[in-house]
PyMOL Python script that loads the backbone (N, CA, C, O; Angstrom):
from pymol import cmd

cmd.read_pdbstr("""\
ATOM      1  N   MET A   1     -24.939  -7.099  14.156  1.00  0.00           N
ATOM      2  CA  MET A   1     -24.356  -8.338  13.733  1.00  0.00           C
ATOM      3  C   MET A   1     -23.068  -8.116  12.881  1.00  0.00           C
ATOM      4  O   MET A   1     -23.072  -7.315  11.947  1.00  0.00           O
ATOM      5  N   THR A   2     -22.003  -8.817  13.212  1.00  0.00           N
ATOM      6  CA  THR A   2     -20.779  -8.743  12.536  1.00  0.00           C
ATOM      7  C   THR A   2     -20.519 -10.069  11.795  1.00  0.00           C
ATOM      8  O   THR A   2     -21.072 -11.128  12.089  1.00  0.00           O
ATOM      9  N   ARG A   3     -19.676  -9.914  10.863  1.00  0.00           N
ATOM     10  CA  ARG A   3     -19.279 -11.163  10.052  1.00  0.00           C
ATOM     11  C   ARG A   3     -18.260 -11.887  10.948  1.00  0.00           C
ATOM     12  O   ARG A   3     -17.625 -11.321  11.837  1.00  0.00           O
ATOM     13  N   SER A   4     -18.162 -13.186  10.636  1.00  0.00           N
ATOM     14  CA  SER A   4     -17.212 -14.026  11.315  1.00  0.00           C
ATOM     15  C   SER A   4     -15.837 -13.652  10.768  1.00  0.00           C
ATOM     16  O   SER A   4     -15.692 -13.059   9.700  1.00  0.00           O
ATOM     17  N   THR A   5     -14.825 -14.039  11.574  1.00  0.00           N
ATOM     18  CA  THR A   5     -13.443 -13.688  11.127  1.00  0.00           C
ATOM     19  C   THR A   5     -12.950 -14.764  10.281  1.00  0.00           C
ATOM     20  O   THR A   5     -11.779 -15.129  10.383  1.00  0.00           O
ATOM     21  N   GLY A   6     -13.756 -15.301   9.453  1.00  0.00           N
ATOM     22  CA  GLY A   6     -13.312 -16.361   8.463  1.00  0.00           C
ATOM     23  C   GLY A   6     -12.393 -15.810   7.426  1.00  0.00           C
ATOM     24  O   GLY A   6     -11.938 -14.669   7.505  1.00  0.00           O
ATOM     25  N   ARG A   7     -12.133 -16.617   6.476  1.00  0.00           N
ATOM     26  CA  ARG A   7     -11.199 -16.241   5.382  1.00  0.00           C
ATOM     27  C   ARG A   7     -11.530 -14.934   4.663  1.00  0.00           C
ATOM     28  O   ARG A   7     -12.664 -14.728   4.232  1.00  0.00           O
ATOM     29  N   GLY A   8     -10.540 -14.055   4.536  1.00  0.00           N
ATOM     30  CA  GLY A   8     -10.747 -12.864   3.910  1.00  0.00           C
ATOM     31  C   GLY A   8     -11.272 -11.654   4.745  1.00  0.00           C
ATOM     32  O   GLY A   8     -11.450 -10.542   4.247  1.00  0.00           O
ATOM     33  N   TYR A   9     -11.498 -11.948   6.014  1.00  0.00           N
ATOM     34  CA  TYR A   9     -11.928 -10.882   6.892  1.00  0.00           C
ATOM     35  C   TYR A   9     -11.129 -10.758   8.115  1.00  0.00           C
ATOM     36  O   TYR A   9     -10.739 -11.756   8.720  1.00  0.00           O
ATOM     37  N   GLY A  10     -10.866  -9.521   8.510  1.00  0.00           N
ATOM     38  CA  GLY A  10      -9.953  -9.303   9.683  1.00  0.00           C
ATOM     39  C   GLY A  10     -10.881  -9.106  10.917  1.00  0.00           C
ATOM     40  O   GLY A  10     -11.996  -9.624  10.982  1.00  0.00           O
ATOM     41  N   ARG A  11     -10.374  -8.362  11.839  1.00  0.00           N
ATOM     42  CA  ARG A  11     -11.166  -8.116  13.106  1.00  0.00           C
ATOM     43  C   ARG A  11     -12.411  -7.309  12.773  1.00  0.00           C
ATOM     44  O   ARG A  11     -12.423  -6.416  11.925  1.00  0.00           O
ATOM     45  N   LYS A  12     -13.450  -7.683  13.494  1.00  0.00           N
ATOM     46  CA  LYS A  12     -14.744  -6.944  13.362  1.00  0.00           C
ATOM     47  C   LYS A  12     -15.358  -7.050  12.047  1.00  0.00           C
ATOM     48  O   LYS A  12     -16.196  -6.215  11.706  1.00  0.00           O
ATOM     49  N   GLY A  13     -14.981  -8.098  11.202  1.00  0.00           N
ATOM     50  CA  GLY A  13     -15.631  -8.278   9.965  1.00  0.00           C
ATOM     51  C   GLY A  13     -15.210  -7.374   8.837  1.00  0.00           C
ATOM     52  O   GLY A  13     -15.835  -7.380   7.777  1.00  0.00           O
ATOM     53  N   ILE A  14     -14.175  -6.604   9.036  1.00  0.00           N
ATOM     54  CA  ILE A  14     -13.607  -5.655   8.032  1.00  0.00           C
ATOM     55  C   ILE A  14     -12.832  -6.443   7.035  1.00  0.00           C
ATOM     56  O   ILE A  14     -11.918  -7.165   7.434  1.00  0.00           O
ATOM     57  N   PRO A  15     -13.143  -6.357   5.685  1.00  0.00           N
ATOM     58  CA  PRO A  15     -12.377  -7.049   4.704  1.00  0.00           C
ATOM     59  C   PRO A  15     -10.904  -6.635   4.706  1.00  0.00           C
ATOM     60  O   PRO A  15     -10.550  -5.459   4.796  1.00  0.00           O
ATOM     61  N   ARG A  16     -10.045  -7.701   4.598  1.00  0.00           N
ATOM     62  CA  ARG A  16      -8.625  -7.400   4.505  1.00  0.00           C
ATOM     63  C   ARG A  16      -8.221  -6.864   3.220  1.00  0.00           C
ATOM     64  O   ARG A  16      -8.815  -7.185   2.191  1.00  0.00           O
ATOM     65  N   ALA A  17      -7.153  -5.993   3.230  1.00  0.00           N
ATOM     66  CA  ALA A  17      -6.733  -5.417   1.936  1.00  0.00           C
ATOM     67  C   ALA A  17      -5.840  -6.539   1.232  1.00  0.00           C
ATOM     68  O   ALA A  17      -5.055  -7.258   1.852  1.00  0.00           O
ATOM     69  N   PRO A  18      -6.051  -6.591  -0.069  1.00  0.00           N
ATOM     70  CA  PRO A  18      -5.231  -7.548  -0.797  1.00  0.00           C
ATOM     71  C   PRO A  18      -3.788  -7.180  -0.810  1.00  0.00           C
ATOM     72  O   PRO A  18      -3.453  -5.997  -0.877  1.00  0.00           O
ATOM     73  N   SER A  19      -2.899  -8.176  -0.747  1.00  0.00           N
ATOM     74  CA  SER A  19      -1.487  -7.894  -0.774  1.00  0.00           C
ATOM     75  C   SER A  19      -0.925  -7.296  -2.102  1.00  0.00           C
ATOM     76  O   SER A  19      -1.211  -7.825  -3.176  1.00  0.00           O
ATOM     77  N   LEU A  20      -0.199  -6.295  -2.036  1.00  0.00           N
ATOM     78  CA  LEU A  20       0.445  -5.696  -3.176  1.00  0.00           C
ATOM     79  C   LEU A  20       1.935  -5.953  -3.217  1.00  0.00           C
ATOM     80  O   LEU A  20       2.620  -5.349  -4.043  1.00  0.00           O
ATOM     81  N   VAL A  21       2.489  -6.838  -2.349  1.00  0.00           N
ATOM     82  CA  VAL A  21       3.911  -7.080  -2.264  1.00  0.00           C
ATOM     83  C   VAL A  21       4.421  -7.601  -3.564  1.00  0.00           C
ATOM     84  O   VAL A  21       3.892  -8.585  -4.081  1.00  0.00           O
ATOM     85  N   GLY A  22       5.374  -7.013  -4.085  1.00  0.00           N
ATOM     86  CA  GLY A  22       6.029  -7.409  -5.327  1.00  0.00           C
ATOM     87  C   GLY A  22       5.506  -6.731  -6.588  1.00  0.00           C
ATOM     88  O   GLY A  22       6.077  -6.838  -7.674  1.00  0.00           O
ATOM     89  N   ALA A  23       4.380  -6.020  -6.388  1.00  0.00           N
ATOM     90  CA  ALA A  23       3.826  -5.317  -7.533  1.00  0.00           C
ATOM     91  C   ALA A  23       4.562  -4.083  -7.845  1.00  0.00           C
ATOM     92  O   ALA A  23       5.112  -3.434  -6.955  1.00  0.00           O
ATOM     93  N   ARG A  24       4.589  -3.727  -9.134  1.00  0.00           N
ATOM     94  CA  ARG A  24       5.348  -2.536  -9.587  1.00  0.00           C
ATOM     95  C   ARG A  24       4.267  -1.491 -10.092  1.00  0.00           C
ATOM     96  O   ARG A  24       3.326  -1.777 -10.832  1.00  0.00           O
ATOM     97  N   TYR A  25       4.535  -0.287  -9.598  1.00  0.00           N
ATOM     98  CA  TYR A  25       3.675   0.876  -9.953  1.00  0.00           C
ATOM     99  C   TYR A  25       4.605   2.055 -10.326  1.00  0.00           C
ATOM    100  O   TYR A  25       5.139   2.785  -9.492  1.00  0.00           O
ATOM    101  N   GLY A  26       4.747   2.169 -11.706  1.00  0.00           N
ATOM    102  CA  GLY A  26       5.640   3.190 -12.184  1.00  0.00           C
ATOM    103  C   GLY A  26       7.176   2.830 -11.720  1.00  0.00           C
ATOM    104  O   GLY A  26       7.663   1.756 -12.070  1.00  0.00           O
ATOM    105  N   ARG A  27       7.840   3.655 -11.011  1.00  0.00           N
ATOM    106  CA  ARG A  27       9.125   3.381 -10.582  1.00  0.00           C
ATOM    107  C   ARG A  27       9.232   2.714  -9.196  1.00  0.00           C
ATOM    108  O   ARG A  27      10.327   2.460  -8.694  1.00  0.00           O
ATOM    109  N   LEU A  28       8.007   2.428  -8.571  1.00  0.00           N
ATOM    110  CA  LEU A  28       7.969   1.898  -7.248  1.00  0.00           C
ATOM    111  C   LEU A  28       7.602   0.357  -7.319  1.00  0.00           C
ATOM    112  O   LEU A  28       6.824  -0.143  -8.131  1.00  0.00           O
ATOM    113  N   VAL A  29       8.312  -0.316  -6.307  1.00  0.00           N
ATOM    114  CA  VAL A  29       8.083  -1.740  -6.158  1.00  0.00           C
ATOM    115  C   VAL A  29       7.548  -1.825  -4.630  1.00  0.00           C
ATOM    116  O   VAL A  29       8.155  -1.291  -3.702  1.00  0.00           O
ATOM    117  N   VAL A  30       6.482  -2.472  -4.490  1.00  0.00           N
ATOM    118  CA  VAL A  30       5.991  -2.616  -3.118  1.00  0.00           C
ATOM    119  C   VAL A  30       6.681  -3.698  -2.416  1.00  0.00           C
ATOM    120  O   VAL A  30       6.706  -4.829  -2.901  1.00  0.00           O
ATOM    121  N   THR A  31       7.303  -3.388  -1.183  1.00  0.00           N
ATOM    122  CA  THR A  31       8.098  -4.299  -0.461  1.00  0.00           C
ATOM    123  C   THR A  31       7.363  -4.868   0.791  1.00  0.00           C
ATOM    124  O   THR A  31       7.754  -5.914   1.308  1.00  0.00           O
ATOM    125  N   GLY A  32       6.349  -4.205   1.251  1.00  0.00           N
ATOM    126  CA  GLY A  32       5.547  -4.735   2.375  1.00  0.00           C
ATOM    127  C   GLY A  32       4.567  -3.705   2.872  1.00  0.00           C
ATOM    128  O   GLY A  32       4.564  -2.546   2.457  1.00  0.00           O
ATOM    129  N   ARG A  33       3.783  -4.149   3.726  1.00  0.00           N
ATOM    130  CA  ARG A  33       2.721  -3.272   4.336  1.00  0.00           C
ATOM    131  C   ARG A  33       3.347  -2.424   5.399  1.00  0.00           C
ATOM    132  O   ARG A  33       4.182  -2.913   6.162  1.00  0.00           O
ATOM    133  N   ASP A  34       2.968  -1.148   5.480  1.00  0.00           N
ATOM    134  CA  ASP A  34       3.421  -0.240   6.443  1.00  0.00           C
ATOM    135  C   ASP A  34       2.450  -0.261   7.689  1.00  0.00           C
ATOM    136  O   ASP A  34       1.269   0.062   7.561  1.00  0.00           O
ATOM    137  N   CYS A  35       2.936  -0.613   8.781  1.00  0.00           N
ATOM    138  CA  CYS A  35       2.112  -0.748  10.032  1.00  0.00           C
ATOM    139  C   CYS A  35       2.013   0.467  10.806  1.00  0.00           C
ATOM    140  O   CYS A  35       1.456   0.425  11.903  1.00  0.00           O
ATOM    141  N   THR A  36       2.523   1.609  10.328  1.00  0.00           N
ATOM    142  CA  THR A  36       2.403   2.885  11.103  1.00  0.00           C
ATOM    143  C   THR A  36       0.965   3.369  11.043  1.00  0.00           C
ATOM    144  O   THR A  36       0.392   3.467   9.958  1.00  0.00           O
ATOM    145  N   PRO A  37       0.396   3.662  12.148  1.00  0.00           N
ATOM    146  CA  PRO A  37      -1.032   4.123  12.169  1.00  0.00           C
ATOM    147  C   PRO A  37      -1.127   5.390  11.250  1.00  0.00           C
ATOM    148  O   PRO A  37      -0.310   6.309  11.314  1.00  0.00           O
ATOM    149  N   GLY A  38      -2.179   5.361  10.402  1.00  0.00           N
ATOM    150  CA  GLY A  38      -2.323   6.476   9.450  1.00  0.00           C
ATOM    151  C   GLY A  38      -3.800   6.867   9.414  1.00  0.00           C
ATOM    152  O   GLY A  38      -4.558   6.640  10.357  1.00  0.00           O
ATOM    153  N   GLU A  39      -4.154   7.439   8.332  1.00  0.00           N
ATOM    154  CA  GLU A  39      -5.489   7.889   8.110  1.00  0.00           C
ATOM    155  C   GLU A  39      -6.411   6.654   7.750  1.00  0.00           C
ATOM    156  O   GLU A  39      -6.355   6.070   6.667  1.00  0.00           O
ATOM    157  N   ALA A  40      -7.238   6.336   8.756  1.00  0.00           N
ATOM    158  CA  ALA A  40      -8.198   5.290   8.508  1.00  0.00           C
ATOM    159  C   ALA A  40      -9.193   5.698   7.486  1.00  0.00           C
ATOM    160  O   ALA A  40      -9.526   6.884   7.501  1.00  0.00           O
ATOM    161  N   PRO A  41      -9.699   4.950   6.642  1.00  0.00           N
ATOM    162  CA  PRO A  41      -9.485   3.476   6.438  1.00  0.00           C
ATOM    163  C   PRO A  41      -8.360   3.193   5.407  1.00  0.00           C
ATOM    164  O   PRO A  41      -8.338   2.090   4.861  1.00  0.00           O
ATOM    165  N   ASN A  42      -7.487   4.068   5.133  1.00  0.00           N
ATOM    166  CA  ASN A  42      -6.447   3.945   4.061  1.00  0.00           C
ATOM    167  C   ASN A  42      -5.458   2.917   4.513  1.00  0.00           C
ATOM    168  O   ASN A  42      -5.140   2.785   5.694  1.00  0.00           O
ATOM    169  N   VAL A  43      -4.966   2.167   3.499  1.00  0.00           N
ATOM    170  CA  VAL A  43      -3.948   1.133   3.711  1.00  0.00           C
ATOM    171  C   VAL A  43      -2.640   1.683   3.078  1.00  0.00           C
ATOM    172  O   VAL A  43      -2.622   2.105   1.921  1.00  0.00           O
ATOM    173  N   PHE A  44      -1.553   1.661   3.879  1.00  0.00           N
ATOM    174  CA  PHE A  44      -0.290   2.183   3.413  1.00  0.00           C
ATOM    175  C   PHE A  44       0.632   1.028   3.180  1.00  0.00           C
ATOM    176  O   PHE A  44       0.612   0.040   3.915  1.00  0.00           O
ATOM    177  N   TRP A  45       1.495   1.156   2.091  1.00  0.00           N
ATOM    178  CA  TRP A  45       2.488   0.176   1.712  1.00  0.00           C
ATOM    179  C   TRP A  45       3.954   0.763   1.582  1.00  0.00           C
ATOM    180  O   TRP A  45       4.153   1.821   0.985  1.00  0.00           O
ATOM    181  N   ALA A  46       4.887   0.087   2.122  1.00  0.00           N
ATOM    182  CA  ALA A  46       6.323   0.380   1.943  1.00  0.00           C
ATOM    183  C   ALA A  46       6.740   0.063   0.609  1.00  0.00           C
ATOM    184  O   ALA A  46       6.515  -1.049   0.131  1.00  0.00           O
ATOM    185  N   CYS A  47       7.418   1.097  -0.112  1.00  0.00           N
ATOM    186  CA  CYS A  47       7.898   0.878  -1.432  1.00  0.00           C
ATOM    187  C   CYS A  47       9.290   1.212  -1.593  1.00  0.00           C
ATOM    188  O   CYS A  47       9.819   1.982  -0.791  1.00  0.00           O
ATOM    189  N   LEU A  48       9.955   0.695  -2.578  1.00  0.00           N
ATOM    190  CA  LEU A  48      11.324   0.975  -2.980  1.00  0.00           C
ATOM    191  C   LEU A  48      11.285   1.512  -4.356  1.00  0.00           C
ATOM    192  O   LEU A  48      10.755   0.890  -5.276  1.00  0.00           O
ATOM    193  N   CYS A  49      11.880   2.733  -4.503  1.00  0.00           N
ATOM    194  CA  CYS A  49      11.924   3.400  -5.848  1.00  0.00           C
ATOM    195  C   CYS A  49      13.162   2.877  -6.580  1.00  0.00           C
ATOM    196  O   CYS A  49      14.110   2.365  -5.984  1.00  0.00           O
ATOM    197  N   ASP A  50      13.098   3.039  -7.946  1.00  0.00           N
ATOM    198  CA  ASP A  50      14.224   2.637  -8.763  1.00  0.00           C
ATOM    199  C   ASP A  50      15.498   3.400  -8.432  1.00  0.00           C
ATOM    200  O   ASP A  50      16.597   2.915  -8.703  1.00  0.00           O
ATOM    201  N   CYS A  51      15.359   4.626  -7.831  1.00  0.00           N
ATOM    202  CA  CYS A  51      16.518   5.378  -7.465  1.00  0.00           C
ATOM    203  C   CYS A  51      17.184   4.916  -6.191  1.00  0.00           C
ATOM    204  O   CYS A  51      18.259   5.393  -5.827  1.00  0.00           O
ATOM    205  N   GLY A  52      16.530   3.972  -5.507  1.00  0.00           N
ATOM    206  CA  GLY A  52      17.047   3.429  -4.271  1.00  0.00           C
ATOM    207  C   GLY A  52      16.403   3.950  -2.974  1.00  0.00           C
ATOM    208  O   GLY A  52      16.668   3.456  -1.878  1.00  0.00           O
ATOM    209  N   ALA A  53      15.524   4.992  -3.152  1.00  0.00           N
ATOM    210  CA  ALA A  53      14.922   5.612  -1.990  1.00  0.00           C
ATOM    211  C   ALA A  53      13.700   4.796  -1.503  1.00  0.00           C
ATOM    212  O   ALA A  53      12.983   4.228  -2.327  1.00  0.00           O
ATOM    213  N   SER A  54      13.453   4.729  -0.183  1.00  0.00           N
ATOM    214  CA  SER A  54      12.281   4.078   0.341  1.00  0.00           C
ATOM    215  C   SER A  54      11.230   5.124   0.608  1.00  0.00           C
ATOM    216  O   SER A  54      11.510   6.257   1.001  1.00  0.00           O
ATOM    217  N   THR A  55      10.038   4.704   0.383  1.00  0.00           N
ATOM    218  CA  THR A  55       8.862   5.629   0.602  1.00  0.00           C
ATOM    219  C   THR A  55       7.661   4.830   1.051  1.00  0.00           C
ATOM    220  O   THR A  55       7.645   3.604   0.933  1.00  0.00           O
ATOM    221  N   VAL A  56       6.634   5.529   1.578  1.00  0.00           N
ATOM    222  CA  VAL A  56       5.405   4.893   1.950  1.00  0.00           C
ATOM    223  C   VAL A  56       4.257   5.537   1.057  1.00  0.00           C
ATOM    224  O   VAL A  56       4.220   6.753   0.872  1.00  0.00           O
ATOM    225  N   ALA A  57       3.413   4.750   0.566  1.00  0.00           N
ATOM    226  CA  ALA A  57       2.329   5.184  -0.255  1.00  0.00           C
ATOM    227  C   ALA A  57       0.972   4.562  -0.014  1.00  0.00           C
ATOM    228  O   ALA A  57       0.894   3.375   0.305  1.00  0.00           O
ATOM    229  N   ARG A  58      -0.017   5.264  -0.144  1.00  0.00           N
ATOM    230  CA  ARG A  58      -1.401   4.790  -0.026  1.00  0.00           C
ATOM    231  C   ARG A  58      -1.768   3.798  -1.092  1.00  0.00           C
ATOM    232  O   ARG A  58      -1.407   3.971  -2.256  1.00  0.00           O
ATOM    233  N   ALA A  59      -2.447   2.810  -0.731  1.00  0.00           N
ATOM    234  CA  ALA A  59      -2.729   1.673  -1.797  1.00  0.00           C
ATOM    235  C   ALA A  59      -3.698   2.278  -2.920  1.00  0.00           C
ATOM    236  O   ALA A  59      -3.560   1.940  -4.096  1.00  0.00           O
ATOM    237  N   ASP A  60      -4.672   3.174  -2.516  1.00  0.00           N
ATOM    238  CA  ASP A  60      -5.526   3.686  -3.545  1.00  0.00           C
ATOM    239  C   ASP A  60      -4.813   4.620  -4.530  1.00  0.00           C
ATOM    240  O   ASP A  60      -5.220   4.732  -5.686  1.00  0.00           O
ATOM    241  N   ARG A  61      -3.739   5.296  -4.063  1.00  0.00           N
ATOM    242  CA  ARG A  61      -3.002   6.184  -4.894  1.00  0.00           C
ATOM    243  C   ARG A  61      -2.026   5.308  -5.810  1.00  0.00           C
ATOM    244  O   ARG A  61      -1.741   5.688  -6.946  1.00  0.00           O
ATOM    245  N   LEU A  62      -1.575   4.239  -5.323  1.00  0.00           N
ATOM    246  CA  LEU A  62      -0.672   3.327  -6.117  1.00  0.00           C
ATOM    247  C   LEU A  62      -1.538   2.782  -7.324  1.00  0.00           C
ATOM    248  O   LEU A  62      -1.152   2.861  -8.490  1.00  0.00           O
ATOM    249  N   ARG A  63      -2.694   2.245  -6.959  1.00  0.00           N
ATOM    250  CA  ARG A  63      -3.612   1.614  -7.905  1.00  0.00           C
ATOM    251  C   ARG A  63      -4.090   2.583  -8.973  1.00  0.00           C
ATOM    252  O   ARG A  63      -4.207   2.183 -10.132  1.00  0.00           O
ATOM    253  N   SER A  64      -4.379   3.870  -8.633  1.00  0.00           N
ATOM    254  CA  SER A  64      -4.951   4.819  -9.499  1.00  0.00           C
ATOM    255  C   SER A  64      -3.844   5.471 -10.375  1.00  0.00           C
ATOM    256  O   SER A  64      -4.172   6.137 -11.357  1.00  0.00           O
ATOM    257  N   GLY A  65      -2.508   5.290 -10.033  1.00  0.00           N
ATOM    258  CA  GLY A  65      -1.497   5.866 -10.830  1.00  0.00           C
ATOM    259  C   GLY A  65      -1.072   7.247 -10.374  1.00  0.00           C
ATOM    260  O   GLY A  65      -0.200   7.851 -10.998  1.00  0.00           O
ATOM    261  N   LYS A  66      -1.666   7.773  -9.293  1.00  0.00           N
ATOM    262  CA  LYS A  66      -1.308   9.080  -8.797  1.00  0.00           C
ATOM    263  C   LYS A  66       0.067   9.133  -8.194  1.00  0.00           C
ATOM    264  O   LYS A  66       0.763  10.144  -8.287  1.00  0.00           O
ATOM    265  N   THR A  67       0.470   8.001  -7.550  1.00  0.00           N
ATOM    266  CA  THR A  67       1.798   7.853  -6.979  1.00  0.00           C
ATOM    267  C   THR A  67       2.548   6.869  -7.853  1.00  0.00           C
ATOM    268  O   THR A  67       2.125   5.720  -7.986  1.00  0.00           O
ATOM    269  N   ARG A  68       3.633   7.281  -8.442  1.00  0.00           N
ATOM    270  CA  ARG A  68       4.366   6.390  -9.357  1.00  0.00           C
ATOM    271  C   ARG A  68       5.882   6.449  -9.167  1.00  0.00           C
ATOM    272  O   ARG A  68       6.624   5.701  -9.805  1.00  0.00           O
ATOM    273  N   ALA A  69       6.353   7.376  -8.251  1.00  0.00           N
ATOM    274  CA  ALA A  69       7.737   7.516  -7.929  1.00  0.00           C
ATOM    275  C   ALA A  69       7.844   8.113  -6.503  1.00  0.00           C
ATOM    276  O   ALA A  69       6.860   8.599  -5.944  1.00  0.00           O
ATOM    277  N   CYS A  70       9.107   8.060  -5.918  1.00  0.00           N
ATOM    278  CA  CYS A  70       9.283   8.727  -4.642  1.00  0.00           C
ATOM    279  C   CYS A  70       9.195  10.228  -4.804  1.00  0.00           C
ATOM    280  O   CYS A  70       9.232  10.749  -5.919  1.00  0.00           O
ATOM    281  N   ALA A  71       9.080  10.914  -3.692  1.00  0.00           N
ATOM    282  CA  ALA A  71       8.942  12.369  -3.781  1.00  0.00           C
ATOM    283  C   ALA A  71      10.306  13.078  -3.711  1.00  0.00           C
ATOM    284  O   ALA A  71      10.345  14.219  -3.251  1.00  0.00           O
ATOM    285  N   ARG A  72      11.411  12.478  -4.135  1.00  0.00           N
ATOM    286  CA  ARG A  72      12.658  13.040  -4.033  1.00  0.00           C
ATOM    287  C   ARG A  72      13.205  13.453  -5.358  1.00  0.00           C
ATOM    288  O   ARG A  72      14.413  13.366  -5.575  1.00  0.00           O
ATOM    289  N   GLY A  73      12.337  13.914  -6.284  1.00  0.00           N
ATOM    290  CA  GLY A  73      12.755  14.453  -7.497  1.00  0.00           C
ATOM    291  C   GLY A  73      12.770  13.412  -8.642  1.00  0.00           C
ATOM    292  O   GLY A  73      13.224  13.715  -9.746  1.00  0.00           O
ATOM    293  N   CYS A  74      12.282  12.207  -8.379  1.00  0.00           N
ATOM    294  CA  CYS A  74      12.226  11.186  -9.451  1.00  0.00           C
ATOM    295  C   CYS A  74      11.101  11.526 -10.409  1.00  0.00           C
ATOM    296  O   CYS A  74      10.106  12.128 -10.007  1.00  0.00           O
ATOM    297  N   ARG A  75      11.235  11.174 -11.585  1.00  0.00           N
ATOM    298  CA  ARG A  75      10.166  11.288 -12.680  1.00  0.00           C
ATOM    299  C   ARG A  75       9.737   9.902 -13.126  1.00  0.00           C
ATOM    300  O   ARG A  75      10.554   9.067 -13.514  1.00  0.00           O
ATOM    301  N   ALA A  76       8.497   9.695 -13.064  1.00  0.00           N
ATOM    302  CA  ALA A  76       7.900   8.344 -13.473  1.00  0.00           C
ATOM    303  C   ALA A  76       7.881   8.181 -15.015  1.00  0.00           C
ATOM    304  O   ALA A  76       7.433   7.153 -15.522  1.00  0.00           O
TER     305      ALA A  76
END
""", "prot")
cmd.dss("prot")
cmd.show_as("cartoon", "prot")
cmd.util.cbc("prot")
cmd.orient("prot")
């Protein structure tokens, strides 16, 4: 039995990831969800660093503080 696709649930009853757009994590600001297929079940977000570089980060690493800047030599 699967859950209905009502509010808060996507296809097949899988809970939708909360939006992080506009949130700041260290030097990164989340600009949108990255739709490139990646490692399931991880959710990836497109981010903009204070140095101007764009990067993609996993949601769990943003929330835990493990990803705080782009990988181009920036220091958080």
